Z-matrix of the N, CA and C atoms (Angstrom, degrees):
N
C 1 1.328
C 2 1.496 1 111.74
N 3 1.317 2 117.46 1 133.71
C 4 1.523 3 120.59 2 -177.07
C 5 1.475 4 107.23 3 -84.48
N 6 1.274 5 116.33 4 144.70
C 7 1.413 6 127.72 5 173.90
C 8 1.558 7 108.05 6 -78.24
N 9 1.358 8 118.64 7 129.23
C 10 1.368 9 118.68 8 -178.92
C 11 1.507 10 114.02 9 -66.82
N 12 1.263 11 122.08 10 135.09
C 13 1.516 12 127.55 11 178.91
C 14 1.503 13 107.46 12 -118.01
N 15 1.400 14 108.50 13 157.80
C 16 1.482 15 116.02 14 178.46
C 17 1.419 16 115.72 15 -73.84
N 18 1.404 17 121.44 16 -33.65
C 19 1.375 18 124.26 17 -177.36
C 20 1.521 19 111.04 18 -108.11
N 21 1.301 20 117.01 19 131.93
C 22 1.483 21 124.70 20 -175.40
C 23 1.621 22 108.70 21 -59.39
N 24 1.398 23 116.95 22 -35.69
C 25 1.436 24 118.36 23 -174.24
C 26 1.509 25 111.96 24 -71.78
N 27 1.309 26 116.75 25 -11.47
C 28 1.490 27 116.57 26 173.88
C 29 1.525 28 121.32 27 -93.80
N 30 1.305 29 112.76 28 7.64
C 31 1.469 30 117.64 29 175.38
C 32 1.505 31 108.99 30 -67.16
N 33 1.314 32 113.66 31 148.15
C 34 1.440 33 115.88 32 -173.02
C 35 1.477 34 116.42 33 -67.46
N 36 1.326 35 117.89 34 -20.76
C 37 1.477 36 119.67 35 179.72
C 38 1.489 37 112.72 36 -86.86
N 39 1.353 38 120.47 37 3.24
C 40 1.444 39 125.09 38 179.55
C 41 1.547 40 111.36 39 -99.84
N 42 1.264 41 115.93 40 0.21
C 43 1.582 42 118.27 41 -179.67
C 44 1.583 43 109.72 42 -80.17
N 45 1.349 44 110.16 43 151.84
C 46 1.438 45 115.13 44 -178.70
C 47 1.670 46 107.68 45 -130.91
N 48 1.292 47 116.07 46 152.13
C 49 1.457 48 122.00 47 168.46
C 50 1.483 49 110.38 48 -133.66
N 51 1.212 50 122.01 49 145.37
C 52 1.532 51 129.64 50 174.67
C 53 1.517 52 110.70 51 -135.12
N 54 1.343 53 110.04 52 138.89
C 55 1.477 54 115.58 53 174.01
C 56 1.478 55 107.24 54 -134.93
N 57 1.402 56 113.12 55 138.73
C 58 1.483 57 120.80 56 174.30
C 59 1.503 58 105.62 57 -131.58
N 60 1.336 59 117.41 58 136.29
C 61 1.382 60 119.17 59 176.80
C 62 1.466 61 116.14 60 -172.73
N 63 1.307 62 115.74 61 -154.79
C 64 1.511 63 119.49 62 -178.47
C 65 1.503 64 111.78 63 -143.97
N 66 1.226 65 127.48 64 147.74
C 67 1.441 66 127.94 65 178.24
C 68 1.534 67 107.48 66 -136.68
N 69 1.274 68 121.31 67 131.39
C 70 1.408 69 127.26 68 169.41
C 71 1.566 70 113.39 69 -112.14
N 72 1.276 71 113.72 70 139.19
C 73 1.511 72 115.42 71 172.98
C 74 1.480 73 111.03 72 -130.71
N 75 1.394 74 117.67 73 151.04
C 76 1.378 75 125.28 74 174.96
C 77 1.471 76 112.31 75 -140.06
N 78 1.265 77 117.51 76 134.17
C 79 1.505 78 121.67 77 174.85
C 80 1.611 79 103.92 78 -126.02
N 81 1.241 80 119.99 79 134.29
C 82 1.446 81 120.11 80 -179.77
C 83 1.567 82 106.77 81 -149.64
N 84 1.386 83 114.84 82 127.18
C 85 1.426 84 122.02 83 173.60
C 86 1.692 85 103.98 84 -87.46
N 87 1.352 86 112.47 85 102.45
C 88 1.394 87 113.80 86 -172.94
C 89 1.594 88 112.08 87 -75.23
N 90 1.327 89 111.29 88 -41.08
C 91 1.423 90 119.02 89 177.12
C 92 1.483 91 108.56 90 -135.84
N 93 1.312 92 119.15 91 177.58
C 94 1.446 93 117.13 92 173.19
C 95 1.524 94 117.27 93 -59.26
N 96 1.229 95 113.66 94 -27.65
C 97 1.541 96 121.50 95 -177.75
C 98 1.527 97 115.93 96 -102.39
N 99 1.435 98 117.73 97 -14.61
C 100 1.452 99 121.68 98 -174.52
C 101 1.460 100 114.15 99 -120.92
N 102 1.325 101 119.83 100 127.49
C 103 1.410 102 124.22 101 178.20
C 104 1.585 103 108.20 102 -127.46
N 105 1.394 104 114.05 103 138.70
C 106 1.402 105 119.24 104 173.12
C 107 1.558 106 114.44 105 -114.24
N 108 1.343 107 117.19 106 133.62
C 109 1.384 108 119.45 107 178.61
C 110 1.652 109 104.97 108 -124.68
N 111 1.330 110 116.87 109 128.07
C 112 1.419 111 116.38 110 179.96
C 113 1.568 112 109.82 111 -142.61
N 114 1.163 113 114.13 112 155.45
C 115 1.452 114 124.09 113 176.29
C 116 1.556 115 114.19 114 -153.09
N 117 1.300 116 119.68 115 152.03
C 118 1.397 117 122.91 116 178.55
C 119 1.559 118 105.85 117 -150.39
N 120 1.288 119 115.99 118 143.43
C 121 1.522 120 122.12 119 -179.36
C 122 1.483 121 110.34 120 -145.46
N 123 1.386 122 107.40 121 144.00
C 124 1.506 123 117.30 122 177.03
C 125 1.571 124 104.99 123 -125.41
N 126 1.301 125 111.15 124 135.41
C 127 1.503 126 116.08 125 178.61
C 128 1.470 127 110.54 126 -134.07
N 129 1.387 128 115.17 127 147.37
C 130 1.436 129 120.80 128 171.80
C 131 1.581 130 101.20 129 -117.92
N 132 1.426 131 113.55 130 129.63
C 133 1.494 132 113.43 131 -174.07
C 134 1.527 133 106.69 132 -123.82
N 135 1.383 134 114.63 133 163.03
C 136 1.400 135 121.47 134 173.56
C 137 1.572 136 101.00 135 -147.02
N 138 1.402 137 112.23 136 134.30
C 139 1.448 138 118.18 137 -166.54
C 140 1.605 139 108.18 138 -144.10
N 141 1.290 140 119.52 139 132.38
C 142 1.405 141 120.53 140 174.84
C 143 1.389 142 115.27 141 -103.42
N 144 1.396 143 122.64 142 3.98
C 145 1.414 144 130.96 143 177.99
C 146 1.510 145 108.78 144 -72.77
N 147 1.334 146 121.13 145 119.09
C 148 1.491 147 116.54 146 179.19
C 149 1.682 148 101.97 147 162.45
N 150 1.320 149 118.17 148 -176.00
C 151 1.354 150 125.69 149 -175.83
C 152 1.536 151 107.96 150 -55.26
N 153 1.248 152 118.72 151 -33.03
C 154 1.526 153 123.13 152 178.12
C 155 1.633 154 107.66 153 -125.34
N 156 1.272 155 109.66 154 171.74
C 157 1.518 156 113.37 155 175.82
C 158 1.500 157 116.36 156 -93.20
N 159 1.344 158 111.03 157 15.28
C 160 1.562 159 117.64 158 -177.65
C 161 1.530 160 105.79 159 -69.43
N 162 1.327 161 119.03 160 137.19
C 163 1.433 162 120.73 161 178.62
C 164 1.569 163 111.65 162 -67.68
N 165 1.295 164 118.37 163 145.37
C 166 1.364 165 127.30 164 -178.37
C 167 1.501 166 111.65 165 -156.97
N 168 1.387 167 116.52 166 169.64
C 169 1.525 168 117.15 167 175.91
C 170 1.540 169 106.55 168 -73.99
N 171 1.286 170 112.61 169 143.60
C 172 1.460 171 117.38 170 -179.14
C 173 1.607 172 111.36 171 -56.54
N 174 1.343 173 112.73 172 137.69
C 175 1.497 174 114.92 173 175.21
C 176 1.468 175 110.45 174 -65.92
N 177 1.210 176 122.21 175 -36.00
C 178 1.505 177 130.81 176 -164.57
C 179 1.465 178 110.57 177 -87.85
N 180 1.300 179 125.17 178 -24.48
C 181 1.453 180 126.04 179 -162.20
C 182 1.652 181 106.23 180 -110.36
N 183 1.319 182 118.32 181 116.78
C 184 1.398 183 121.60 182 169.89
C 185 1.527 184 110.67 183 -74.16
N 186 1.394 185 113.16 184 157.24
C 187 1.424 186 116.61 185 173.76
C 188 1.503 187 110.93 186 -65.28
N 189 1.452 188 119.74 187 -45.00
C 190 1.380 189 122.63 188 -178.82
C 191 1.481 190 109.26 189 -120.94
N 192 1.425 191 111.77 190 144.23
C 193 1.561 192 124.18 191 171.80
C 194 1.514 193 106.33 192 -145.92
N 195 1.333 194 113.56 193 150.34
C 196 1.447 195 122.71 194 177.81
C 197 1.374 196 112.99 195 -156.93
N 198 1.367 197 116.91 196 157.37
C 199 1.350 198 124.03 197 174.44
C 200 1.587 199 112.92 198 -138.38
N 201 1.246 200 121.52 199 143.22
C 202 1.475 201 123.99 200 178.29
C 203 1.631 202 104.19 201 -134.07
N 204 1.315 203 114.44 202 121.14
C 205 1.555 204 115.05 203 174.14
C 206 1.520 205 105.05 204 -124.17
N 207 1.373 206 111.16 205 145.97
C 208 1.458 207 122.57 206 171.76
C 209 1.461 208 104.53 207 -119.30
N 210 1.360 209 118.06 208 133.43
C 211 1.516 210 124.18 209 171.07
C 212 1.481 211 106.97 210 -120.74
N 213 1.322 212 112.23 211 118.09
C 214 1.411 213 120.15 212 176.30
C 215 1.535 214 114.81 213 -112.92
N 216 1.248 215 113.90 214 120.44
C 217 1.584 216 117.11 215 -174.40
C 218 1.598 217 101.60 216 -116.97
N 219 1.332 218 115.86 217 89.86
C 220 1.377 219 123.45 218 175.28
C 221 1.491 220 116.60 219 -66.06
N 222 1.345 221 114.70 220 -26.58
C 223 1.447 222 123.43 221 -178.23
C 224 1.541 223 111.03 222 -145.47
N 225 1.307 224 118.53 223 162.28
C 226 1.514 225 118.93 224 -172.17
C 227 1.444 226 108.96 225 -60.71
N 228 1.375 227 125.84 226 -33.22
C 229 1.435 228 130.48 227 -170.91
C 230 1.487 229 110.59 228 -96.06
N 231 1.339 230 121.90 229 -3.05
C 232 1.442 231 120.45 230 -167.23
C 233 1.621 232 109.64 231 -128.88
N 234 1.301 233 114.27 232 138.62
C 235 1.528 234 119.27 233 173.11
C 236 1.491 235 107.38 234 -136.07
N 237 1.365 236 116.12 235 138.68
C 238 1.440 237 126.73 236 174.56
C 239 1.532 238 104.54 237 -111.19
N 240 1.252 239 122.95 238 125.07
C 241 1.476 240 124.80 239 175.93
C 242 1.517 241 112.54 240 -121.51
N 243 1.253 242 115.67 241 135.23
C 244 1.445 243 124.28 242 172.39
C 245 1.445 244 110.84 243 -125.90
N 246 1.451 245 117.78 244 129.77
C 247 1.435 246 115.84 245 -176.50
C 248 1.600 247 105.46 246 -133.63
N 249 1.267 248 115.93 247 126.42
C 250 1.504 249 122.93 248 177.42
C 251 1.466 250 106.98 249 -110.87
N 252 1.336 251 115.78 250 132.47
C 253 1.479 252 121.70 251 179.59
C 254 1.511 253 107.87 252 -128.34
N 255 1.360 254 117.77 253 126.57
C 256 1.498 255 127.72 254 -179.87
C 257 1.565 256 106.13 255 -107.20
N 258 1.321 257 116.94 256 125.04
C 259 1.496 258 120.00 257 175.26
C 260 1.570 259 98.48 258 -122.79
N 261 1.286 260 118.65 259 127.24
C 262 1.458 261 123.94 260 174.82
C 263 1.613 262 108.05 261 -78.26
N 264 1.326 263 108.34 262 165.35
C 265 1.530 264 113.93 263 175.98
C 266 1.496 265 109.64 264 -62.51
N 267 1.372 266 113.84 265 144.02
C 268 1.531 267 114.42 266 175.75
C 269 1.507 268 104.42 267 -92.82
N 270 1.351 269 113.24 268 128.51
C 271 1.546 270 122.66 269 -167.77
C 272 1.564 271 111.57 270 -60.05
N 273 1.366 272 116.61 271 -42.86
C 274 1.473 273 124.83 272 -175.34
C 275 1.434 274 114.50 273 -81.54
N 276 1.344 275 122.73 274 -5.10
C 277 1.382 276 123.86 275 -171.41
C 278 1.556 277 114.76 276 -127.09
N 279 1.296 278 116.89 277 106.85
C 280 1.540 279 116.68 278 178.70
C 281 1.425 280 115.86 279 -66.70
N 282 1.349 281 113.75 280 -13.93
C 283 1.469 282 118.09 281 -179.17
C 284 1.504 283 114.21 282 -90.75
N 285 1.311 284 116.80 283 -1.21
C 286 1.471 285 116.91 284 -175.01
C 287 1.554 286 105.30 285 -126.38
N 288 1.353 287 112.22 286 94.68
C 289 1.390 288 124.62 287 178.21
C 290 1.504 289 107.05 288 -83.92
N 291 1.340 290 115.05 289 166.17
C 292 1.476 291 120.75 290 178.98
C 293 1.493 292 105.82 291 -73.49
N 294 1.383 293 112.83 292 159.09
C 295 1.473 294 115.96 293 175.63
C 296 1.527 295 108.88 294 -154.41
N 297 1.287 296 113.52 295 161.35
C 298 1.535 297 118.83 296 179.48
C 299 1.499 298 101.04 297 -127.75
N 300 1.335 299 114.14 298 124.43
C 301 1.443 300 119.33 299 179.85
C 302 1.506 301 114.93 300 -113.84
N 303 1.310 302 120.05 301 129.68
C 304 1.414 303 122.95 302 -176.73
C 305 1.491 304 109.03 303 -119.85
N 306 1.421 305 118.11 304 127.53
C 307 1.451 306 119.22 305 171.66
C 308 1.572 307 108.57 306 -124.00
N 309 1.271 308 106.24 307 152.07
C 310 1.575 309 118.16 308 -178.84
C 311 1.532 310 109.75 309 -131.67
N 312 1.339 311 113.80 310 127.62
C 313 1.439 312 118.23 311 -173.95
C 314 1.621 313 106.00 312 -131.92
N 315 1.353 314 114.75 313 139.40
C 316 1.472 315 116.26 314 174.00
C 317 1.529 316 101.57 315 -123.18
N 318 1.333 317 117.36 316 136.84
C 319 1.447 318 122.92 317 178.66
C 320 1.557 319 110.76 318 -133.65
N 321 1.354 320 113.34 319 128.73
C 322 1.498 321 120.52 320 174.83
C 323 1.503 322 108.01 321 -113.85
N 324 1.280 323 119.56 322 133.93
C 325 1.519 324 125.13 323 175.19
C 326 1.476 325 110.71 324 -120.99
N 327 1.379 326 113.69 325 144.45
C 328 1.396 327 121.96 326 -177.01
C 329 1.512 328 116.96 327 42.93
N 330 1.422 329 115.92 328 40.75
C 331 1.522 330 120.66 329 -176.90
C 332 1.557 331 108.29 330 -78.87
N 333 1.337 332 117.17 331 -43.02
C 334 1.527 333 119.23 332 -179.00
C 335 1.472 334 109.16 333 -106.52
N 336 1.218 335 121.81 334 -46.03
C 337 1.534 336 125.70 335 179.70
C 338 1.430 337 108.80 336 -134.94
N 339 1.285 338 120.80 337 155.48
C 340 1.470 339 129.61 338 178.36
C 341 1.506 340 104.20 339 -64.59
N 342 1.385 341 115.21 340 129.51
C 343 1.499 342 112.27 341 171.57
C 344 1.530 343 110.18 342 102.78
N 345 1.325 344 119.15 343 -17.21
C 346 1.433 345 120.35 344 -173.18
C 347 1.557 346 108.12 345 -98.28
N 348 1.350 347 114.98 346 129.68
C 349 1.490 348 118.74 347 -176.64
C 350 1.591 349 102.69 348 -121.88
N 351 1.321 350 117.52 349 134.07
C 352 1.331 351 125.51 350 178.89
C 353 1.606 352 104.57 351 -121.26
N 354 1.448 353 111.73 352 131.93
C 355 1.432 354 114.64 353 -175.95
C 356 1.571 355 104.10 354 -138.56
N 357 1.263 356 117.83 355 145.90
C 358 1.456 357 123.14 356 -177.57
C 359 1.554 358 104.81 357 -155.48
N 360 1.360 359 112.16 358 150.87
C 361 1.409 360 112.72 359 -179.18
C 362 1.539 361 112.96 360 -174.95
N 363 1.295 362 116.06 361 -176.92
C 364 1.504 363 125.05 362 170.61
C 365 1.448 364 112.16 363 -128.13
N 366 1.356 365 116.15 364 122.32
C 367 1.408 366 118.07 365 171.80
C 368 1.517 367 109.33 366 -93.52
N 369 1.356 368 118.12 367 147.05
C 370 1.446 369 117.62 368 177.75
C 371 1.570 370 111.33 369 64.48
N 372 1.301 371 119.21 370 47.16
C 373 1.514 372 118.81 371 -172.25
C 374 1.449 373 108.79 372 -60.73
N 375 1.296 374 122.80 373 -34.32
C 376 1.404 375 123.19 374 -175.55
C 377 1.558 376 114.19 375 -82.72
N 378 1.335 377 116.55 376 -0.02
C 379 1.450 378 128.93 377 177.95
C 380 1.608 379 108.43 378 54.21
N 381 1.387 380 111.61 379 46.60
C 382 1.419 381 118.75 380 178.52
C 383 1.508 382 113.62 381 -66.56
N 384 1.288 383 120.40 382 151.31
C 385 1.602 384 122.80 383 173.37
C 386 1.408 385 106.11 384 -88.53
N 387 1.456 386 120.37 385 88.55
C 388 1.314 387 121.74 386 -175.81
C 389 1.498 388 111.50 387 -92.41
N 390 1.311 389 125.87 388 146.56
C 391 1.464 390 127.25 389 179.21
C 392 1.416 391 114.00 390 -127.85
N 393 1.409 392 117.23 391 130.25
C 394 1.391 393 124.28 392 178.16
C 395 1.580 394 106.89 393 -106.88
N 396 1.324 395 113.57 394 143.72
C 397 1.448 396 111.96 395 -178.58
C 398 1.534 397 106.81 396 -134.17
N 399 1.337 398 116.45 397 129.27
C 400 1.460 399 127.01 398 174.59
C 401 1.480 400 104.95 399 -99.15
N 402 1.258 401 124.59 400 121.09
C 403 1.428 402 126.91 401 176.86
C 404 1.519 403 108.43 402 -90.03
N 405 1.380 404 110.33 403 117.76
C 406 1.458 405 117.69 404 175.67
C 407 1.478 406 111.12 405 -107.27
N 408 1.318 407 122.98 406 167.32
C 409 1.441 408 125.31 407 -176.07
C 410 1.480 409 112.81 408 -53.35
N 411 1.311 410 123.51 409 -39.45
C 412 1.431 411 126.49 410 -176.95
C 413 1.413 412 121.68 411 -96.60
N 414 1.365 413 114.95 412 -26.79
C 415 1.470 414 120.32 413 179.10
C 416 1.558 415 110.43 414 -173.03
N 417 1.257 416 121.29 415 165.26
C 418 1.458 417 119.37 416 -175.96
C 419 1.531 418 104.54 417 -86.83
N 420 1.254 419 112.01 418 156.59
C 421 1.508 420 128.02 419 175.71
C 422 1.518 421 105.27 420 -110.19
N 423 1.347 422 111.49 421 109.97
C 424 1.563 423 117.45 422 -172.72
C 425 1.559 424 108.28 423 -103.33
N 426 1.330 425 116.50 424 121.49
C 427 1.468 426 118.81 425 175.69
C 428 1.457 427 113.35 426 -121.15
N 429 1.263 428 116.78 427 143.26
C 430 1.521 429 120.36 428 179.60
C 431 1.579 430 107.36 429 -92.08
N 432 1.386 431 113.72 430 137.97
C 433 1.385 432 113.80 431 170.17
C 434 1.477 433 112.54 432 -76.27
N 435 1.356 434 116.14 433 150.03
C 436 1.442 435 113.75 434 -175.36
C 437 1.602 436 106.36 435 -68.46
N 438 1.317 437 116.90 436 164.78
C 439 1.382 438 127.16 437 -177.63
C 440 1.596 439 109.39 438 -71.37
N 441 1.246 440 112.53 439 -158.05
C 442 1.487 441 116.20 440 -178.18
C 443 1.572 442 108.54 441 -61.94
N 444 1.342 443 108.54 442 134.35
C 445 1.426 444 113.21 443 -173.18
C 446 1.528 445 108.13 444 -137.42
N 447 1.458 446 115.28 445 129.29
C 448 1.363 447 121.55 446 -176.47
C 449 1.592 448 105.42 447 -97.33
N 450 1.316 449 119.64 448 144.91
C 451 1.498 450 120.46 449 179.51
C 452 1.455 451 110.97 450 -147.84
N 453 1.300 452 116.99 451 151.50
C 454 1.560 453 124.45 452 -179.38
C 455 1.510 454 105.21 453 -139.01
N 456 1.300 455 116.38 454 148.77
C 457 1.366 456 122.38 455 179.25
C 458 1.562 457 111.29 456 -149.02
N 459 1.320 458 115.97 457 142.00
C 460 1.507 459 122.65 458 176.24
C 461 1.498 460 106.53 459 -125.18
N 462 1.244 461 120.04 460 123.55
C 463 1.522 462 122.57 461 175.13
C 464 1.377 463 113.45 462 -131.03
N 465 1.362 464 117.04 463 155.78
C 466 1.477 465 125.39 464 179.83
C 467 1.454 466 106.27 465 -122.39
N 468 1.304 467 114.46 466 133.66
C 469 1.554 468 118.37 467 171.70
C 470 1.549 469 101.43 468 -131.38
N 471 1.336 470 112.47 469 150.82
C 472 1.389 471 121.17 470 175.33
C 473 1.443 472 114.74 471 -83.60
């Protein structure tokens, strides 16, 4: 339910956001066993969501973002994945500093039985203080990404 406001231009459904930018992507199979996937983006934003309708840089969107992934397949049934993510500081939010996220994953397929996949890894290897921001009509919702996290998964496919 929306709280009643005195001015019609402050209603939550009257806010606007605009983003203009560029993104480049590159995928390259360097060798039979090694693949590189990369992207970088730059954006300039204007947003009226906030305590007032005055235009400002988006709280949630950094000017620069990028990813670099390396996939190494040393054997038919094994893949090692390394993913680096860069997120620049968000100009309008002092609570959203830049961060570098590094994830590492090891996957084994058909190692014991056909159709069984085993995957394990570490998310946020560097234990960075990463911030996610959801822009709401009145104020941003700031969430912290959990620190270093270990995971494992076993899956079966036919």
